MARZAMI-528376 format. One record per residue (C-alpha): x, y, z. Coordinates in steps of 0.02 Angstrom, whole numbers, padded with zeros to 5 digits, always signed. Layout:
% MARZAMI-528376
XYZ
...
END
This chain:
% MARZAMI-528376
+00000+00000+00000
+00070+00169-00050
+00127+00281+00092
+00021+00437+00093
+00124+00594+00068
+00285+00505+00018
+00384+00616-00102
+00512+00510-00193
+00624+00654-00247
+00631+00724-00069
+00678+00555+00005
+00810+00516-00125
+00890+00687-00098
+00893+00661+00091
+00962+00485+00078
+01097+00538-00045
+01148+00682+00069
+01161+00560+00216
+01270+00441+00116
+01383+00583+00060
+01397+00648+00239
+01438+00478+00316
+01626+00449+00319
+01598+00265+00288
+01508+00295+00123
+01558+00471+00072
+01694+00417-00048
+01583+00291-00139
+01441+00415-00160
+01537+00574-00196
+01475+00653-00356
+01332+00528-00375
+01153+00580-00417
+00982+00533-00351
+00950+00440-00514
+01101+00329-00479
+01041+00303-00301
+00870+00249-00364
+00951+00124-00482
+01058+00058-00340
+00905+00031-00231
+00815-00056-00371
+00962-00174-00396
+00949-00229-00215
+00760-00250-00223
+00694-00084-00156
+00593+00059-00219
+00631+00225-00132
+00469+00208-00035
+00498+00029+00022
+00675+00074+00074
+00608+00217+00179
+00482+00102+00263
+00615-00031+00297
+00764+00076+00346
+00749+00260+00307
+00636+00314+00449
+00744+00223+00575
+00895+00317+00505
+00807+00480+00545
+00762+00519+00364
+00596+00598+00317
+00468+00545+00184
+00454+00725+00123
+00530+00897+00152
+00391+00958+00267
+00402+00818+00396
+00538+00818+00530
+00532+00669+00648
+00627+00753+00790
+00520+00909+00784
+00360+00808+00769
+00401+00699+00920
+00445+00851+01023
+00285+00940+00969
+00186+00786+01020
+00278+00777+01187
+00246+00963+01218
+00062+00934+01183
+00058+00787+01304
+00144+00892+01438
+00028+01042+01414
-00130+00938+01413
-00081+00862+01578
-00062+01037+01648
-00224+01101+01574
-00319+00958+01653
-00246+01001+01821
-00134+00848+01824
+00052+00822+01834
+00068+00670+01722
+00238+00728+01661
+00355+00833+01763
+00442+00897+01607
+00424+00893+01420
+00574+00776+01420
+00474+00651+01523
+00329+00663+01401
+00448+00635+01255
+00521+00481+01337
+00345+00414+01368
+00296+00442+01187
+00451+00356+01119
+00421+00210+01235
+00239+00192+01181
+00271+00218+00995
+00428+00134+00931
+00372+00140+00749
+00393+00270+00613
+00340+00439+00689
+00267+00486+00519
+00140+00345+00534
+00088+00417+00702
+00063+00586+00621
-00046+00511+00485
-00151+00406+00604
-00166+00524+00752
-00058+00680+00749
-00143+00779+00612
-00314+00751+00691
-00242+00810+00857
-00172+00967+00777
+00011+00919+00801
+00125+01006+00678
+00229+00888+00568
+00376+01009+00582
+00419+01188+00622
+00400+01223+00435
+00215+01177+00426
+00086+01258+00539
-00068+01145+00532
-00191+01271+00604
-00135+01409+00485
-00147+01293+00336
-00325+01245+00382
-00368+01430+00401
-00290+01471+00233
-00389+01332+00149
-00549+01395+00229
-00514+01571+00167
-00485+01501-00008
-00650+01406-00004
-00743+01563+00051
-00661+01668-00083
-00695+01547-00226
-00862+01585-00309
-00890+01399-00339
-00881+01357-00153
-00915+01523-00065
-01099+01489-00028
-01069+01315+00040
-00927+01370+00153
-00991+01543+00203
-01033+01495+00383
-00911+01353+00407
-00757+01349+00515
-00583+01277+00521
-00654+01125+00611
-00763+01091+00458
-00611+01096+00345
-00522+00977+00463
-00672+00859+00461
-00679+00864+00271
-00495+00817+00262
-00522+00674+00385
-00672+00610+00287
-00563+00605+00133
-00426+00513+00228
-00306+00659+00216
-00196+00747+00342
-00168+00933+00317
+00007+00897+00250
-00060+00765+00129
-00191+00887+00066
-00058+01017+00031
+00049+00894-00066
-00098+00821-00164
-00197+00980-00196
-00151+01133-00096
+00016+01170-00178
-00066+01175-00350
-00210+01278-00280
-00089+01407-00211
-00136+01377-00029
-00003+01459+00079
+00108+01359+00197
+00175+01455+00346
+00304+01413+00476
+00252+01383+00655
+00260+01549+00751
+00425+01577+00838
+00349+01565+01011
+00268+01397+00970
+00414+01313+00883
+00501+01166+00962
+00691+01165+00968
+00765+01142+00794
+00892+01018+00860
+00757+00909+00938
+00806+00959+01113
+00684+01003+01251
+00653+01188+01278
+00610+01170+01464
+00773+01108+01538
+00734+01185+01707
+00612+01122+01836
+00423+01129+01844
+00339+01199+01999
+00155+01167+02034
+00075+01303+02139
-00056+01263+02269
-00202+01355+02347
-00093+01392+02497
+00058+01505+02513
+00197+01447+02396
+00380+01496+02403
+00475+01430+02252
+00648+01473+02188
+00694+01419+02012
+00852+01350+01937
+00977+01415+01812
+00873+01334+01674
+00706+01377+01594
+00586+01344+01736
+00398+01327+01727
+00282+01386+01866
+00107+01314+01845
-00035+01406+01931
-00180+01297+01878
-00355+01297+01951
-00391+01172+02089
-00553+01087+02136
-00659+01177+02264
-00693+01049+02400
-00857+01134+02445
-00934+01138+02272
-00831+01017+02172
-00801+01153+02042
-00631+01186+01966
-00623+01368+02024
-00491+01385+02158
-00344+01496+02109
-00171+01432+02151
-00085+01600+02127
-00113+01721+02269
-00036+01875+02349
+00045+01758+02478
+00154+01673+02348
+00339+01710+02325
+00410+01655+02158
+00589+01684+02100
+00636+01615+01930
+00822+01649+01949
+00919+01627+01785
+00853+01559+01621
+00696+01606+01527
+00559+01560+01648
+00371+01551+01625
+00227+01576+01745
+00066+01499+01680
-00083+01575+01770
-00252+01492+01741
-00400+01597+01799
-00588+01606+01792
-00579+01793+01760
-00505+01844+01926
-00369+01975+01911
-00186+01932+01928
-00146+01932+02115
-00008+02046+02181
+00108+01901+02217
+00294+01925+02247
+00361+01880+02075
+00539+01908+02018
+00651+01847+01877
+00509+01762+01783
+00516+01825+01606
+00355+01757+01529
+00183+01779+01606
+00056+01668+01517
-00124+01699+01570
-00265+01584+01515
-00437+01644+01569
-00612+01577+01547
-00671+01756+01562
-00581+01923+01573
-00396+01954+01592
-00341+02089+01713
-00156+02099+01745
-00061+02241+01829
+00124+02205+01831
+00174+02385+01863
+00176+02364+02051
+00328+02346+02162
+00300+02161+02198
+00323+02105+02018
+00486+02123+01923
+00576+02041+01778
+00424+02004+01668
+00469+02043+01487
+00331+01951+01393
+00146+01938+01429
+00031+01816+01341
-00154+01831+01378
-00297+01722+01318
-00471+01786+01362
-00642+01713+01331
-00779+01835+01282
-00725+01971+01403
-00610+02121+01418
-00421+02120+01432
-00337+02254+01538
-00148+02246+01554
-00040+02374+01645
+00147+02352+01636
+00307+02436+01686
+00477+02456+01608
+00526+02271+01599
+00386+02216+01481
+00429+02230+01296
+00300+02114+01215
+00113+02081+01241
+00011+01950+01147
-00178+01934+01164
-00277+01788+01091
-00442+01699+01117
-00606+01792+01102
-00565+01949+01198
-00687+02094+01200
-00607+02265+01226
-00419+02262+01252
-00322+02396+01346
-00132+02388+01361
-00041+02526+01454
+00144+02541+01487
+00175+02590+01670
-00011+02625+01686
+00001+02788+01590
+00031+02836+01410
+00164+02967+01432
+00302+02893+01541
+00476+02908+01468
+00523+02734+01528
+00400+02643+01415
+00468+02480+01346
+00322+02391+01262
+00384+02378+01083
+00281+02233+01014
+00095+02199+01030
-00005+02062+00944
-00194+02047+00963
-00299+01912+00881
-00487+01892+00879
-00540+02039+00987
-00721+02092+00971
-00700+02260+01057
-00588+02411+01036
-00400+02399+01064
-00306+02539+01152
-00118+02541+01179
-00018+02667+01277
+00168+02653+01248
+00298+02774+01187
+00409+02629+01132
+00290+02531+01023
+00362+02490+00852
+00266+02333+00800
+00079+02298+00807
-00002+02141+00737
-00192+02132+00716
-00277+01971+00663
-00454+01912+00636
-00538+02070+00697
-00642+02217+00634
-00621+02330+00784
-00540+02500+00810
-00359+02504+00868
-00282+02661+00945
-00100+02686+00990
-00060+02830+01106
+00123+02878+01115
+00225+03033+01145
+00284+03132+00994
+00454+03087+00927
+00540+02995+00786
+00468+02820+00784
+00432+02685+00656
+00274+02581+00669
+00270+02410+00585
+00085+02367+00570
+00045+02188+00520
-00131+02142+00465
-00202+01966+00452
-00385+01945+00405
-00432+02116+00472
-00604+02164+00406
-00640+02338+00471
-00609+02466+00605
-00501+02622+00617
-00317+02602+00660
-00244+02759+00737
-00064+02802+00776
-00046+02990+00762
+00134+03005+00823
+00228+02873+00722
+00338+02961+00595
+00358+02811+00480
+00220+02684+00447
+00252+02513+00371
+00097+02408+00337
+00122+02222+00310
-00011+02094+00262
+00002+01909+00301
-00105+01755+00324
-00262+01801+00226
-00337+01956+00145
-00379+02110+00248
-00510+02238+00198
-00615+02385+00254
-00505+02470+00383
-00459+02654+00397
-00277+02701+00428
-00245+02861+00527
-00062+02907+00547
-00058+03096+00552
+00128+03115+00589
+00197+02985+00469
+00301+03067+00333
+00320+02906+00234
+00204+02758+00216
+00254+02589+00146
+00134+02445+00113
+00209+02272+00095
+00068+02164+00027
+00099+01979+00048
-00091+01958+00050
-00230+02059-00031
-00267+02225+00055
-00412+02347+00034
-00402+02505+00140
-00564+02601+00162
-00478+02767+00194
-00302+02834+00213
-00275+02982+00330
-00090+03026+00325
-00082+03214+00329
+00108+03228+00343
+00154+03089+00221
+00255+03145+00072
+00273+02972-00005
+00169+02814-00012
+00258+02659-00076
+00171+02496-00121
+00270+02334-00125
+00234+02147-00131
+00146+02018-00239
-00035+02047-00187
-00165+02173-00243
-00187+02334-00144
-00338+02450-00155
-00349+02623-00078
-00535+02659-00079
-00519+02835-00010
-00381+02956+00038
-00468+03091+00133
-00312+03167+00213
-00154+03169+00107
-00112+03352+00122
+00077+03339+00101
+00083+03195-00022
+00197+03221-00171
+00220+03046-00242
+00148+02872-00246
+00254+02730-00311
+00211+02548-00345
+00376+02514-00431
+00410+02364-00317
+00233+02294-00327
+00187+02145-00433
+00010+02125-00366
-00067+02284-00435
-00124+02445-00352
-00296+02524-00367
-00320+02703-00306
-00505+02748-00311
-00498+02934-00265
-00422+03060-00383
-00239+03095-00355
-00199+03278-00329
-00132+03369-00480
+00037+03391-00394
+00061+03207-00350
+00176+03102-00459
+00141+02918-00486
+00250+02771-00538
+00168+02605-00575
+00231+02428-00546
+00228+02265-00641
+00051+02224-00585
-00110+02293-00658
-00125+02467-00582
-00277+02582-00587
-00279+02765-00537
-00386+02921-00559
-00322+03093-00609
-00371+03270-00649
-00268+03396-00746
-00106+03333-00671
+00053+03436-00683
+00165+03287-00644
+00237+03141-00740
+00124+02990-00723
+00210+02829-00775
+00115+02667-00770
+00201+02498-00762
+00223+02337-00858
+00050+02259-00845
-00115+02318-00920
-00154+02476-00822
-00299+02600-00815
-00300+02788-00791
-00471+02870-00763
-00483+03056-00797
-00600+03160-00690
-00750+03243-00769
-00707+03405-00863
-00527+03345-00888
-00494+03375-01072
-00311+03423-01056
-00170+03397-00933
-00094+03536-00830
+00070+03620-00872
+00209+03491-00864
+00089+03346-00847
+00110+03185-00946
+00033+03011-00951
+00134+02858-01001
+00034+02697-01010
+00188+02589-00986
+00233+02422-01062
+00064+02333-01058
-00032+02280-01212
-00204+02343-01159
-00173+02501-01059
-00330+02607-01038
-00357+02794-01033
-00535+02824-00975
-00648+02977-00974
-00769+02990-00826
-00875+03107-00934
-00888+03044-01112
-00910+03223-01176
-00728+03254-01128
-00670+03125-01254
-00749+03230-01391
-00653+03385-01337
-00490+03296-01301
-00486+03211-01471
-00542+03361-01572
-00361+03420-01593
-00188+03346-01572
-00149+03445-01414
-00203+03313-01288
-00122+03176-01392
+00046+03259-01367
+00039+03229-01179
-00005+03043-01180
+00086+02888-01241
+00081+02698-01239
-00108+02679-01217
-00201+02549-01320
-00381+02576-01260
-00489+02731-01236
-00637+02704-01119
-00800+02802-01107
-00840+02777-00923
-00986+02898-00901
-01138+02972-00983
-01130+03117-01105
-01239+03269-01130
-01227+03265-01319
-01172+03151-01458
-00993+03090-01431
-00858+03089-01564
-00696+02997-01527
-00566+03036-01660
-00429+02908-01636
-00314+03000-01756
-00295+03126-01614
-00281+02997-01475
-00111+02918-01501
-00184+02803-01636
-00270+02698-01502
-00349+02541-01577
-00490+02502-01455
-00637+02601-01389
-00723+02533-01234
-00896+02583-01172
-00906+02538-00986
-01060+02646-00951
-01215+02692-01050
-01160+02850-01138
-01347+02881-01175
-01303+02971-01336
-01245+02924-01510
-01062+02880-01522
-00952+02911-01674
-00787+02817-01676
-00681+02895-01812
-00518+02836-01890
-00514+02667-01805
-00378+02559-01881
-00432+02403-01975
-00438+02258-01851
-00477+02382-01713
-00607+02349-01579
-00763+02425-01504
-00793+02346-01335
-00953+02355-01232
-00971+02311-01048
-01133+02408-01027
-01294+02435-01124
-01299+02579-01247
-01455+02681-01281
-01374+02765-01431
-01307+02695-01594
-01119+02679-01618
-01056+02726-01791
-00882+02663-01830
-00776+02732-01971
-00630+02617-02008
-00479+02711-02073
-00456+02675-02259
-00606+02558-02268
-00689+02655-02409
-00554+02600-02529
-00513+02433-02449
-00574+02258-02487
-00527+02160-02330
-00559+02272-02180
-00596+02199-02009
-00695+02267-01863
-00693+02180-01694
-00848+02199-01584
-00838+02134-01405
-00963+02116-01264
-00929+02068-01083
-01034+02063-00925
-01111+01953-00792
-01287+01996-00848
-01370+02018-01017
-01383+02191-01093
-01434+02269-01259
-01348+02386-01379
-01460+02501-01481
-01356+02482-01636
-01187+02475-01722
-01156+02546-01896
-00997+02505-01991
-00989+02558-02173
-00867+02484-02299
-00812+02344-02182
-00803+02171-02259
-00765+02067-02103
-00841+02071-01930
-00773+01976-01778
-00893+01974-01630
-00840+01909-01459
-00946+01882-01304
-00891+01850-01125
-00991+01795-00973
-00876+01870-00841
-00940+01776-00688
-00927+01604-00771
-01078+01545-00670
-01151+01392-00754
-01311+01398-00651
-01370+01577-00672
-01492+01643-00801
-01448+01643-00986
-01330+01782-01035
-01351+01841-01213
-01296+02011-01275
-01410+02097-01401
-01372+02214-01544
-01541+02285-01589
-01483+02344-01761
-01319+02297-01842
-01289+02392-02004
-01141+02331-02106
-01198+02331-02286
-01032+02269-02354
-01003+02129-02230
-00956+01964-02310
-00885+01868-02162
-00950+01865-01984
-00854+01768-01853
-00928+01745-01678
-00828+01683-01528
-00845+01688-01339
-00938+01602-01199
-01101+01702-01191
-01248+01713-01310
-01276+01840-01449
-01438+01905-01523
-01432+02006-01683
-01599+02094-01689
-01590+02167-01864
-01441+02123-01972
-01499+02114-02152
-01338+02133-02251
-01362+02042-02417
-01175+02020-02445
-01140+01892-02307
-01071+01728-02372
-00998+01658-02210
-01068+01666-02033
-00962+01561-01915
-01004+01539-01730
-00916+01372-01711
-00785+01454-01600
-00911+01495-01464
-00903+01393-01303
-01061+01444-01212
-01097+01354-01050
-01259+01263-01008
-01344+01420-00943
-01293+01539-01082
-01379+01546-01252
-01303+01529-01423
-01328+01642-01573
-01491+01712-01642
-01492+01787-01818
-01623+01816-01951
-01538+01849-02115
-01585+01974-02248
-01606+01932-02432
-01436+01852-02450
-01379+01878-02628
-01255+01735-02639
-01234+01559-02575
-01192+01567-02390
-01131+01451-02252
-01188+01468-02072
-01096+01373-01935
-01180+01367-01765
-01108+01366-01589
-01121+01234-01455
-01261+01335-01374
-01445+01347-01421
-01441+01437-01588
-01582+01514-01690
-01553+01543-01875
-01689+01604-01994
-01639+01621-02176
-01807+01615-02262
-01771+01781-02350
-01613+01716-02434
-01612+01719-02624
-01478+01585-02643
-01459+01416-02560
-01390+01417-02384
-01290+01281-02295
-01315+01275-02107
-01210+01171-01988
-01286+01169-01816
-01189+01137-01656
-01213+01039-01496
-01359+01142-01428
-01546+01135-01454
-01552+01235-01614
-01696+01313-01709
-01659+01322-01896
-01785+01393-02019
-01765+01398-02207
-01945+01404-02266
-01910+01447-02447
-01898+01367-02619
-01709+01344-02618
-01603+01186-02612
-01539+01222-02437
-01425+01100-02345
-01456+01086-02158
-01348+00983-02040
-01429+01010-01872
-01295+00924-01767
-01317+00861-01590
-01453+00923-01474
-01643+00923-01482
-01661+01030-01637
-01810+01104-01729
-01788+01123-01917
-01915+01205-02032
-01905+01187-02221
-02011+01253-02365
-02044+01209-02545
-01862+01188-02597
-01769+01028-02631
-01689+01031-02458
-01563+00907-02391
-01579+00890-02204
-01480+00788-02077
-01559+00809-01906
-01414+00725-01816
-01418+00656-01640
-01552+00707-01516
-01741+00708-01511
-01769+00821-01659
-01920+00897-01746
-01931+00930-01931
-02070+01051-01979
-02120+01040-02162
-02205+01202-02210
-02231+01157-02393
-02198+01014-02514
-02253+01106-02667
-02141+01065-02812
-01984+00967-02761
-01924+00818-02664
-01829+00842-02502
-01712+00711-02429
-01715+00697-02239
-01593+00601-02129
-01666+00587-01955
-01514+00524-01860
-01511+00452-01685
-01644+00496-01558
-01833+00499-01556
-01874+00616-01699
-02036+00693-01761
-02075+00743-01940
-02215+00872-01931
-02296+00888-02103
-02400+01046-02120
-02427+01047-02309
-02482+00927-02445
-02396+00892-02610
-02414+01031-02735
-02364+00930-02889
-02333+00753-02947
-02174+00675-02880
-02150+00807-02743
-02133+00717-02578
-02021+00694-02427
-01894+00555-02421
-01851+00499-02245
-01686+00407-02255
-01671+00318-02088
-01835+00314-01994
-01827+00202-01842
-01926+00139-01694
-02003+00280-01589
-01989+00407-01730
-02151+00497-01772
-02235+00564-01929
-02359+00700-01883
-02492+00743-02014
-02622+00804-01889
-02620+00977-01965
-02668+00922-02141
-02795+00780-02119
-02984+00783-02119
-03080+00726-01967
-03010+00571-01884
-02916+00427-01966
-02990+00259-01922
-02880+00124-01846
-02751+00126-01709
-02622+00042-01820
-02584+00044-02006
-02615-00142-02026
-02573-00237-02184
-02485-00155-02328
-02567-00131-02497
-02508-00258-02625
-02537-00247-02815
-02481-00350-02963
-02301-00355-03022
-02332-00231-03163
-02400-00098-03045
-02302+00062-03029
-02292+00206-02906
-02446+00296-02973
-02548+00135-02965
-02509+00112-02781
-02546+00289-02724
-02706+00289-02829
-02758+00123-02752
-02741+00188-02575
-02824+00354-02620
-02970+00269-02709
-03089+00295-02562
-03167+00452-02494
-03052+00544-02373
-03141+00710-02383
-03229+00692-02215
-03111+00574-02125
-02941+00546-02202
-02891+00369-02251
-02715+00297-02233
-02618+00154-02307
-02444+00098-02350
-02350-00001-02480
-02176-00054-02530
-02101-00031-02702
-01926-00046-02775
-01846-00070-02604
-01931+00078-02520
-02084+00101-02411
-02221+00233-02432
-02353+00306-02317
-02506+00377-02406
-02643+00490-02334
-02803+00513-02438
-02885+00681-02401
-02999+00692-02554
-03160+00614-02622
-03077+00578-02789
-03043+00399-02840
-02859+00438-02875
-02716+00524-02784
-02739+00711-02791
-02591+00832-02792
-02637+00978-02680
-02743+00870-02566
-02664+00701-02531
-02497+00656-02450
-02362+00529-02485
-02203+00506-02383
-02059+00397-02440
-01967+00294-02309
-01800+00231-02375
-01786+00042-02364
-01915-00094-02336
-01993-00057-02167
-02138-00153-02094
-02268-00023-02045
-02407-00143-02003
-02389-00116-01816
-02356+00071-01830
-02480+00159-01717
-02588+00308-01761
-02675+00429-01644
-02745+00596-01699
-02644+00593-01859
-02478+00555-01772
-02392+00395-01828
-02265+00312-01712
-02147+00183-01784
-02142+00023-01681
END
């Protein structure tokens, strides 16, 4: 059985390194490769995996790079030790004792223990893989993915863990099998939770268990642990008796010592505590800890875990770091009990999961981490030169205030943060390092001269209400893209990065240089020219956009070459707002841009002048006015192209597009949300006027409806490149009086093609959808319906029809003068005959009728046909011909109630319906249908004029 999570390349590399490091084998294996090692193992009967299972694990080798046996065993031992303490027991005096107990109980491969038990228990496989953070990252990914967001909206990390377990996967296995390809982040175990890298025990000192009485303990030179757990109340039986009291005297001596105080919400007692560096408080309620008094000294780190209640921590000069976790409500942290003492030492604060406001008073604070919160955070510190490193992890709101820090660095980690306001009034420079996506609701940095964006994740500044001193914004070191929603001041310079940046400007007087990706610059309303010295460089992208918030401004800006002289390297001009009058965009005066995008309803007519051949008009919003496109040089050209694109997550209509002298149209559609379950998305062009169009090519993944497109010159209409999903339609087009033979190729969606007005034969090739194809004319059309449940309508012409697979319907509107050949194909098909023969020899030929196919003549019979089945065929003498047979069956009186019959002749079978009183077959009244081959129709059923082949 394969070992879950075994990575052959990792193991071979580790084994080879061990051989090359071992003096006994180093010479033999010097310069050898893992491929040679694998061959060697094979020669002695091992695969890399079987060798690991037999020997490798015992040699201390790992099955993959993210598992470390020594670190895992120590993490397991630490968990065993801590659980004993949490439960009020003293099962293991030290972590070393717990480790010895584990190794005694489990003398197999530690990796097997991790797979069977450890992952479920939340034990990290190594310091390099934090199980809890990986589960949280996977949950965030599921909530962010549109395909899974609804299902996982209210679920938790425990649900992710349960899903992994149900699939038989540990967190590490999931990462190796799926998560790495999905881009799920792997993070190291936090520094304060890591076990010793060398596998040693980090608590080499002694462990002291406090009692409800007066304790007097003196530590060792090592890292001692003082456990102040709750004891059972003998009166009530409840676990609510504190073991730390004001009577206790605790001296940690040397080493890095820890006091673990477990409380039900009672404040930290004023015990005599000295030389204990770490105070770890775990409360089932509030946390109140004042370590600023004279009886407590030497505490440098405070860790506090609260449950649904407030945290209030007062410190003095020794404390440099405070960490708050759990489900704390409001959190207050004050250095020396006041905010203004010169001896402040708290430099680092980390708060996770608080549901109330956070306040910090410390002149020394330089690092603040906020995680999984949406609450306000306020730092109060004396004025002076100070850098604040602010780290955000899944922060979803609140206002963060530090009005005295002179430099602000914002870092994102873990998962995306959004919706917070940053207020740093004294910061002269602001740097954002985006390792995860960040959206800031508002930036208030009155003194900041520069804002720099760095990192590989997207950053959005939704508002910048206070940037009084700002002179430059740079994203030169950003690869994730920067979006600035408010308009930059006219005196602010901007430099873009290699991500897709988006900014807004007025009549800037500065150099604006976008970056390497496809960027967007939106110009404020009334901006028709840049200020003195201003310039816009779109950068190195291939679809850089210059957008006008007021479409009227595009008319003014492109009326002369003045504006053009201040812009460069833009490929798209965008009309992003309504206009007050008809809009004219002259691309000859807009840096020869080759695409015009309409992202809002301009509400007026739009004239796009001097668009290069193969240029594009692109719509992401409905248009009430008609767009008239003039392609440069098209009047004298013979092979001009115009690209027309539509994109959106909902259907919309365009009033019209006019393109004179253009021979080729390429139309593309895009359903931007890719939802396969929502309503059909089909974009509509109410009137498409392109009188010279010969070729129309349609691509994309959303439907297209051409309301009126009557160009007579079209010879090719090809939608075979469309890939519409199950909820999006195909193409709908009713042709004009096509003057030449034409070919229409459908999409894989549900297409509708009507070409009754054509004057020359049309060939239609349907696609995979349920198509509706109508050619009710007198031409020799060729129709290949393709897969799907199609409906095909033909007229009086000599049509050739192949219905293809699916349960199809053929509607015969007329059989006046010619014979049509019909191939039904697979499926349960219906031939619906709505007209009788107009002349001798004009009838349908059905090539491959089969069981369950139907012939429907209900619309052209008289009264009711007698008989539930056709019964015996009509048989005449050997000299009888076709006319003799149809006359014989039509000899009765079918004028009141039609009469049916059938016969076989020359290897084919014929169904005859007599609708007249005449003694012979009457063209214009009676019906005959040819069925290719000799088919026994005697058991064919009839009900209401519908015949079903059995």
